[in-house]
Legacy VTK file of the C-alpha trace (Angstrom):
# vtk DataFile Version 3.0
C-alpha trace
ASCII
DATASET POLYDATA
POINTS 500 float
40.231 -6.945 -14.116
42.158 -5.398 -11.071
40.344 -4.115 -7.974
42.026 -0.684 -9.165
40.528 -0.677 -12.414
37.217 -1.675 -11.007
37.175 1.541 -9.038
38.148 3.390 -11.954
35.053 1.856 -14.073
32.625 2.767 -11.386
29.864 5.134 -11.936
30.856 7.040 -8.735
34.555 7.444 -9.540
33.311 9.247 -12.786
30.921 10.823 -11.331
33.345 12.460 -8.755
35.772 12.704 -11.569
33.067 15.157 -13.442
32.501 17.239 -9.960
36.268 17.476 -9.660
36.515 19.088 -13.703
33.517 21.139 -12.588
34.945 22.337 -9.257
38.568 23.016 -10.956
37.028 25.068 -13.556
34.617 26.866 -10.636
37.586 27.506 -8.887
39.765 28.555 -12.287
36.989 31.373 -12.709
36.808 32.715 -9.325
40.711 33.008 -9.084
40.842 34.690 -12.385
37.968 37.143 -11.553
39.863 38.046 -8.232
43.153 38.450 -10.140
41.080 40.513 -12.674
39.903 42.748 -10.312
43.150 43.424 -8.233
44.745 44.195 -11.213
42.100 46.795 -11.691
42.673 48.314 -8.386
46.439 48.257 -8.900
45.921 49.992 -12.204
43.574 52.372 -10.611
45.666 52.736 -7.647
48.782 53.605 -9.944
46.868 55.950 -12.294
45.887 58.014 -8.903
49.406 58.239 -8.208
50.708 59.355 -11.679
47.897 62.242 -11.454
49.224 63.362 -7.878
52.898 63.446 -9.195
51.530 65.253 -12.146
50.053 67.699 -10.156
52.919 68.313 -8.368
55.063 68.744 -11.451
52.782 71.244 -13.099
53.178 73.472 -10.135
56.722 73.503 -10.926
56.588 74.064 -14.451
54.011 77.198 -13.529
56.928 78.452 -11.209
60.078 78.085 -13.211
59.001 76.877 -16.722
60.634 74.220 -18.864
64.008 74.733 -16.779
63.005 74.387 -13.679
60.631 71.128 -14.803
63.907 69.640 -16.187
65.931 70.191 -13.001
62.903 68.481 -10.663
62.377 65.585 -13.095
66.476 65.159 -13.294
66.750 64.847 -9.413
63.709 62.680 -9.102
64.901 60.223 -11.927
68.439 59.675 -9.712
66.279 58.781 -6.654
66.311 55.224 -5.818
62.942 53.099 -7.217
62.037 56.384 -8.646
59.052 56.784 -11.204
59.276 57.183 -14.594
59.751 60.479 -16.421
60.789 61.512 -19.697
60.805 65.323 -20.884
61.653 66.102 -24.568
61.651 68.916 -26.895
59.516 69.877 -30.145
61.726 67.331 -31.827
61.170 64.499 -29.650
65.084 64.821 -28.152
65.285 63.551 -24.271
65.837 66.692 -21.902
65.383 64.995 -18.682
64.549 61.750 -17.388
65.434 58.153 -16.917
63.674 56.566 -19.967
66.211 55.704 -22.725
63.476 54.266 -25.446
60.062 54.064 -25.993
58.398 52.628 -28.718
57.317 54.928 -31.575
54.502 57.140 -31.534
53.958 56.760 -27.659
54.724 60.362 -27.068
52.095 61.629 -29.777
49.282 60.262 -27.693
48.227 62.501 -24.809
46.513 60.664 -21.625
47.281 57.215 -20.100
48.597 54.519 -21.929
50.489 51.066 -20.957
53.771 50.818 -22.690
57.070 48.782 -22.768
59.922 50.984 -21.870
64.041 50.890 -21.243
65.866 52.670 -18.593
69.331 54.319 -19.125
70.884 51.922 -16.619
69.025 49.036 -17.776
68.634 49.393 -21.739
67.957 45.800 -22.350
65.498 45.240 -19.368
62.116 44.211 -20.722
59.832 46.476 -18.615
56.261 47.766 -18.663
54.856 50.730 -17.423
51.623 52.615 -17.005
52.158 56.357 -17.835
50.239 59.822 -18.880
51.768 61.721 -21.644
51.116 65.493 -21.103
51.449 67.811 -24.101
53.327 71.299 -23.073
53.555 74.590 -24.962
56.309 74.931 -27.412
56.038 71.169 -28.361
57.518 69.987 -25.195
56.193 66.622 -23.865
56.167 65.145 -20.398
55.431 61.318 -19.445
55.192 60.634 -16.133
54.415 56.806 -15.190
54.837 53.897 -12.805
56.298 50.713 -13.447
53.658 47.989 -13.484
56.354 44.839 -11.754
53.965 44.990 -8.749
50.876 44.126 -10.853
52.985 41.163 -12.594
54.059 40.051 -9.217
50.317 40.148 -7.809
49.530 38.326 -11.232
52.309 35.716 -10.748
51.204 34.867 -7.010
47.317 34.501 -8.406
48.785 32.111 -11.146
50.456 29.870 -8.312
47.533 30.420 -6.096
45.405 28.968 -9.057
48.006 26.385 -9.564
48.423 25.103 -5.918
44.651 25.164 -5.408
44.139 23.133 -8.585
46.858 20.593 -7.406
45.334 20.215 -4.056
41.673 19.970 -5.426
42.581 17.279 -7.724
44.327 15.209 -4.928
41.386 15.551 -2.553
38.920 15.181 -5.377
40.709 11.922 -6.395
41.090 10.531 -3.108
37.468 11.156 -2.187
36.193 9.850 -5.599
38.268 6.578 -4.817
36.730 6.498 -1.347
33.119 7.186 -2.798
33.733 4.937 -5.104
35.167 1.825 -2.871
32.345 2.283 -0.380
29.703 2.146 -3.439
31.778 -0.632 -5.122
31.765 -2.999 -1.838
27.705 -2.471 -1.253
27.413 -3.191 -5.226
29.472 -6.070 -4.850
27.740 -7.557 -1.495
24.634 -6.866 -3.816
25.724 -8.891 -6.777
27.057 -11.835 -4.213
23.397 -12.102 -2.970
21.959 -12.085 -6.150
24.251 -14.866 -7.462
23.279 -17.092 -4.451
19.435 -16.107 -5.305
20.104 -17.178 -8.583
21.806 -20.369 -7.619
18.368 -21.249 -5.919
18.988 -19.483 -1.939
15.650 -17.836 -2.140
16.441 -17.086 1.337
19.042 -14.403 0.222
18.153 -11.021 0.790
19.966 -7.661 -0.211
21.916 -6.078 2.520
20.588 -2.893 3.944
22.783 -0.666 6.232
20.165 1.881 7.479
21.135 5.031 5.734
18.465 5.583 3.941
20.091 6.404 0.526
19.251 5.581 -2.738
21.060 2.052 -2.687
19.267 1.162 0.496
15.589 2.080 -1.114
16.539 0.051 -4.063
17.698 -2.908 -1.586
14.205 -2.449 0.176
12.271 -2.786 -3.020
14.371 -5.582 -4.266
13.915 -7.553 -1.278
10.145 -6.838 -0.979
9.819 -8.141 -4.619
12.184 -10.801 -4.003
9.986 -12.024 -1.054
7.067 -11.716 -3.343
8.392 -13.720 -5.562
9.667 -16.618 -2.863
6.135 -16.501 -1.673
4.743 -17.177 -5.129
7.438 -19.874 -5.417
6.164 -21.430 -2.108
2.496 -21.421 -3.222
3.394 -23.051 -6.715
5.147 -25.657 -4.761
2.274 -25.813 -2.023
-0.431 -26.260 -5.047
1.588 -28.765 -6.574
1.789 -31.028 -3.488
-1.756 -30.340 -2.464
-2.919 -31.132 -6.148
-0.956 -34.279 -5.853
-2.730 -35.165 -2.295
-6.049 -33.349 -2.227
-7.069 -34.806 -6.047
-6.037 -37.953 -5.595
-8.922 -39.347 -3.736
-11.427 -37.649 -6.233
-9.805 -38.986 -9.054
-9.509 -42.479 -7.624
-13.394 -42.572 -6.937
-13.832 -41.447 -10.398
-12.108 -44.450 -11.812
-13.425 -46.953 -9.105
-17.007 -45.811 -10.172
-16.302 -46.247 -14.010
-14.323 -49.675 -12.993
-17.357 -50.819 -10.904
-19.821 -50.083 -13.881
-17.681 -52.313 -16.058
-17.610 -55.117 -13.384
-21.371 -55.259 -12.889
-23.981 -56.274 -15.452
-26.764 -53.949 -14.200
-29.723 -52.675 -16.196
-29.816 -49.373 -17.936
-30.928 -47.630 -14.449
-27.406 -49.081 -12.896
-25.203 -47.522 -15.806
-26.945 -44.469 -15.742
-26.349 -43.907 -11.709
-22.520 -44.722 -12.539
-22.828 -42.162 -15.117
-24.103 -39.510 -12.735
-21.716 -40.149 -9.833
-18.966 -40.286 -12.539
-20.181 -36.538 -13.599
-20.555 -35.503 -10.158
-17.089 -36.236 -9.456
-16.274 -34.575 -13.007
-17.848 -31.396 -11.897
-16.266 -31.069 -8.660
-12.760 -31.615 -10.264
-13.900 -28.946 -12.798
-14.375 -26.262 -10.143
-11.388 -26.871 -8.493
-9.267 -26.562 -11.562
-11.687 -23.384 -12.639
-10.751 -21.844 -9.024
-6.885 -22.593 -9.066
-7.219 -20.919 -12.758
-9.101 -17.486 -10.984
-6.468 -17.473 -8.541
-3.436 -17.636 -10.605
-5.119 -15.410 -13.189
-5.910 -12.788 -10.237
-2.652 -13.256 -8.604
-0.968 -12.467 -12.165
-3.187 -9.801 -12.854
-4.420 -10.676 -15.990
-8.235 -10.227 -14.685
-7.775 -6.398 -14.555
-8.715 -5.797 -18.166
-12.299 -6.472 -17.117
-12.386 -3.819 -14.347
-15.088 -1.046 -14.208
-16.609 1.197 -11.534
-19.611 -0.217 -9.746
-21.710 0.133 -6.335
-20.198 -2.536 -4.432
-22.950 -2.007 -1.580
-25.639 -2.675 -4.521
-23.735 -5.884 -5.558
-23.298 -7.196 -1.699
-27.087 -6.970 -1.151
-27.790 -8.661 -4.364
-25.513 -11.855 -3.667
-27.014 -11.613 0.153
-30.516 -11.464 -1.083
-29.568 -14.643 -2.971
-28.770 -16.415 0.040
-31.571 -14.943 2.477
-33.946 -17.395 2.134
-31.752 -20.194 2.703
-30.717 -18.516 5.962
-34.617 -17.812 6.902
-35.436 -21.614 6.194
-32.328 -22.330 8.738
-33.432 -19.929 11.411
-30.360 -17.845 10.715
-30.950 -14.320 10.454
-28.797 -12.809 7.695
-28.458 -9.242 8.580
-27.294 -6.443 5.757
-25.817 -3.178 6.811
-24.797 -1.496 3.656
-23.644 2.313 3.263
-25.104 3.558 0.139
-23.026 5.190 -2.696
-19.733 3.279 -2.162
-18.226 2.603 -5.324
-14.896 0.981 -6.495
-12.981 0.333 -9.377
-12.604 -3.508 -9.934
-13.308 -6.844 -11.463
-17.048 -7.333 -10.563
-17.575 -11.131 -10.923
-14.516 -11.737 -8.719
-15.678 -9.802 -6.235
-18.986 -10.909 -6.348
-17.706 -14.548 -5.932
-15.494 -13.055 -2.735
-18.664 -12.137 -1.468
-20.516 -15.252 -2.016
-17.668 -17.502 -0.911
-17.270 -15.567 2.584
-21.252 -15.914 3.055
-21.117 -19.465 2.246
-18.256 -20.069 4.872
-20.010 -17.961 7.241
-23.476 -19.802 6.812
-21.477 -23.337 6.471
-19.596 -23.031 9.860
-21.227 -20.286 11.954
-24.973 -21.557 11.578
-27.060 -24.404 12.162
-27.449 -26.930 9.428
-29.657 -26.159 6.665
-32.494 -28.890 5.213
-31.168 -27.838 1.553
-28.396 -27.007 -0.550
-27.560 -23.389 -0.712
-27.770 -21.433 -4.158
-24.950 -21.475 -6.511
-24.261 -17.783 -8.614
-25.128 -17.988 -12.182
-22.787 -17.388 -15.098
-18.553 -18.112 -14.954
-18.650 -17.060 -10.951
-20.099 -20.216 -10.003
-17.352 -22.295 -10.803
-14.924 -20.387 -8.840
-14.270 -21.958 -5.637
-16.258 -24.101 -3.402
-19.835 -22.489 -4.190
-22.652 -22.483 -1.748
-23.005 -25.965 -0.082
-24.901 -27.823 2.488
-22.963 -28.193 5.906
-22.924 -31.438 7.556
-22.685 -29.792 10.763
-23.675 -26.619 12.764
-24.141 -25.023 16.175
-26.954 -26.287 18.194
-28.665 -23.037 18.794
-29.458 -20.554 16.126
-27.141 -17.832 15.491
-26.834 -14.469 13.178
-24.381 -13.924 10.069
-23.510 -9.877 9.255
-22.707 -8.696 6.147
-21.671 -4.989 6.334
-20.110 -2.489 4.060
-18.814 0.612 4.949
-16.016 2.991 4.259
-13.608 3.471 6.540
-10.893 6.413 5.501
-9.458 6.043 1.962
-10.831 2.280 1.866
-14.360 0.406 1.546
-14.240 -2.464 4.317
-16.894 -5.396 3.489
-16.945 -7.765 6.478
-18.658 -10.878 7.027
-19.458 -12.015 10.712
-20.750 -15.166 12.313
-20.936 -16.594 15.404
-19.464 -19.892 14.904
-16.167 -21.581 16.404
-14.103 -19.276 14.702
-10.567 -19.743 13.840
-7.535 -19.856 15.908
-4.988 -16.566 15.822
-2.391 -18.586 14.944
-4.364 -20.588 12.040
-5.723 -16.792 10.767
-2.460 -16.684 8.182
-2.658 -20.112 7.161
-6.001 -20.710 5.995
-5.753 -18.089 3.519
-3.123 -20.511 1.525
-4.833 -22.861 -1.293
-6.451 -26.457 -0.144
-5.630 -25.303 3.748
-8.532 -26.790 5.488
-8.529 -26.821 9.287
-9.258 -30.269 11.315
-12.896 -28.978 12.082
-13.960 -28.391 8.568
-12.273 -31.544 6.593
-15.845 -33.768 7.300
-17.646 -30.930 5.494
-17.780 -30.546 1.592
-15.121 -27.825 0.084
-11.925 -27.734 -1.304
-9.975 -24.905 1.018
-9.677 -22.596 -2.219
-12.380 -19.785 -1.265
-10.403 -17.691 1.094
-7.167 -17.880 -1.047
-9.598 -16.364 -3.791
-10.412 -13.900 -1.398
-7.128 -12.837 -0.653
-5.852 -12.848 -4.433
-8.615 -10.994 -5.457
-7.693 -8.140 -2.725
-4.058 -8.303 -3.550
-5.180 -7.715 -7.204
-7.594 -4.732 -6.376
-4.637 -2.976 -4.007
-6.626 -4.034 -0.889
-6.160 -6.657 1.926
-8.105 -9.235 4.102
-8.075 -9.637 7.552
-9.371 -12.128 10.056
-10.869 -11.138 13.155
-12.170 -12.390 16.600
-16.192 -11.934 16.352
-16.187 -12.964 20.120
-17.250 -15.602 19.620
-17.295 -16.474 15.915
-15.064 -15.070 12.791
-15.270 -11.569 11.210
-13.351 -11.450 7.916
-12.446 -8.299 6.548
-12.309 -7.278 2.869
-10.469 -4.179 2.262
-10.406 -2.245 -0.989
-9.401 1.209 -1.847
-12.185 3.630 -3.124
-10.140 4.458 -5.708
-7.565 2.313 -7.207
-3.702 2.785 -6.966
-3.099 2.238 -10.717
-5.091 0.942 -13.398
-3.485 -0.013 -17.082
-4.943 1.351 -19.914
-7.285 -1.098 -21.168
-8.901 -1.143 -17.263
-9.230 2.715 -17.745
-10.970 2.625 -20.999
-13.732 0.440 -19.529
-14.732 2.510 -16.772
-18.722 3.077 -16.250
-20.664 5.913 -14.454
-21.808 4.636 -11.084
-24.965 2.480 -11.142
LINES 1 501
500 0 1 2 3 4 5 6 7 8 9 10 11 12 13 14 15 16 17 18 19 20 21 22 23 24 25 26 27 28 29 30 31 32 33 34 35 36 37 38 39 40 41 42 43 44 45 46 47 48 49 50 51 52 53 54 55 56 57 58 59 60 61 62 63 64 65 66 67 68 69 70 71 72 73 74 75 76 77 78 79 80 81 82 83 84 85 86 87 88 89 90 91 92 93 94 95 96 97 98 99 100 101 102 103 104 105 106 107 108 109 110 111 112 113 114 115 116 117 118 119 120 121 122 123 124 125 126 127 128 129 130 131 132 133 134 135 136 137 138 139 140 141 142 143 144 145 146 147 148 149 150 151 152 153 154 155 156 157 158 159 160 161 162 163 164 165 166 167 168 169 170 171 172 173 174 175 176 177 178 179 180 181 182 183 184 185 186 187 188 189 190 191 192 193 194 195 196 197 198 199 200 201 202 203 204 205 206 207 208 209 210 211 212 213 214 215 216 217 218 219 220 221 222 223 224 225 226 227 228 229 230 231 232 233 234 235 236 237 238 239 240 241 242 243 244 245 246 247 248 249 250 251 252 253 254 255 256 257 258 259 260 261 262 263 264 265 266 267 268 269 270 271 272 273 274 275 276 277 278 279 280 281 282 283 284 285 286 287 288 289 290 291 292 293 294 295 296 297 298 299 300 301 302 303 304 305 306 307 308 309 310 311 312 313 314 315 316 317 318 319 320 321 322 323 324 325 326 327 328 329 330 331 332 333 334 335 336 337 338 339 340 341 342 343 344 345 346 347 348 349 350 351 352 353 354 355 356 357 358 359 360 361 362 363 364 365 366 367 368 369 370 371 372 373 374 375 376 377 378 379 380 381 382 383 384 385 386 387 388 389 390 391 392 393 394 395 396 397 398 399 400 401 402 403 404 405 406 407 408 409 410 411 412 413 414 415 416 417 418 419 420 421 422 423 424 425 426 427 428 429 430 431 432 433 434 435 436 437 438 439 440 441 442 443 444 445 446 447 448 449 450 451 452 453 454 455 456 457 458 459 460 461 462 463 464 465 466 467 468 469 470 471 472 473 474 475 476 477 478 479 480 481 482 483 484 485 486 487 488 489 490 491 492 493 494 495 496 497 498 499
């Protein structure tokens, strides 16, 4: 297809052509109304002139009768550019005037009439006049009129003006349509080029934005955000694949070594039982990791929205904190709870509960002294998500506090877990939200690096966000959720429950 053909097929050119047709119709209507008004004005002026002449002739008739009236009409008829006059007797025979022929029956209708006529000096000319017929005593008839050539000339001028306007309007509209279509087509072609590059695998490409703020710019910005999100998901998928290949190789190797060692040794029943217990322990760890990955994938895909309901997030947070409180006290840690009452959100209670548990587990693990016993695990499916509470191997030398707070800030509910441990450097706070990311100081401790990743996925699923801030010293992790969600699918809306 030629470049000109592409221009003609663009929506912008078709819209410009449609606007051109509408504008032409509008211009034609306007000029037609103007022409009709001008014609009406000319006819009114002509009628006024005829009435004035008829009044003068009436005075002459009153003074000298038909003879005097005939002399006056005969004299006026010979003047250059004279009006139209005709005086006839009762038989219709002309007595004076410059009209040679009229249509039959015209003189029988008194009053104003528009009629064709022929003059004495130009019998074949096609003329029209606006005339007024007077019936005089004795059957005499008088016609006084004016030729309508002026009105015809004005009409011709209006027609030429309309034609000229339409020609210029068509030319300007066509050029404008081509300009707009070319401009839009240039931007669409640029978007198509970027789209082809993206389909070819270059996910770094983005649609061009010129900064005009028009609909194409808004579309490009939305598509760029979508492409950015797709790029993040693909990068996460690649990272997960790499991490699974590297981080799960060690536990799988240990699992195989335990089984192989049990087969090589010829021990008693207790030895085989110990080997099986180690194998089950390693298998449970792997199952937890895969369940965490599955939960994160479902949260990011939004499939868990079907289980959303309205609940008091403060009560849920307090219940989970109370589960950890005895173990924190046993370790000399003050687990402080600061919950604003009556804060309800719409969301997946299990996912949000597991997120709170993961945050408390991290705070006690990295921001508190060593605990003598293992921390509790949440009952039900949520206990299988993420790392789960576990016993840290090392901790700061002095006791510290861990604070769980839930407060409303504007249109959001902010759930924060703060500790006074070593914290996380500002450069690593975004990186730790990825899957299987573990910083150097945490590699010697139990865990898979999926807890914070789950928190970030849960926040995105609920239309919220996570923030990591400096607690001076320590880390403050904030989970911000909207008080009311931006949008919920129909299944979620059907399952809304009253606040508890």
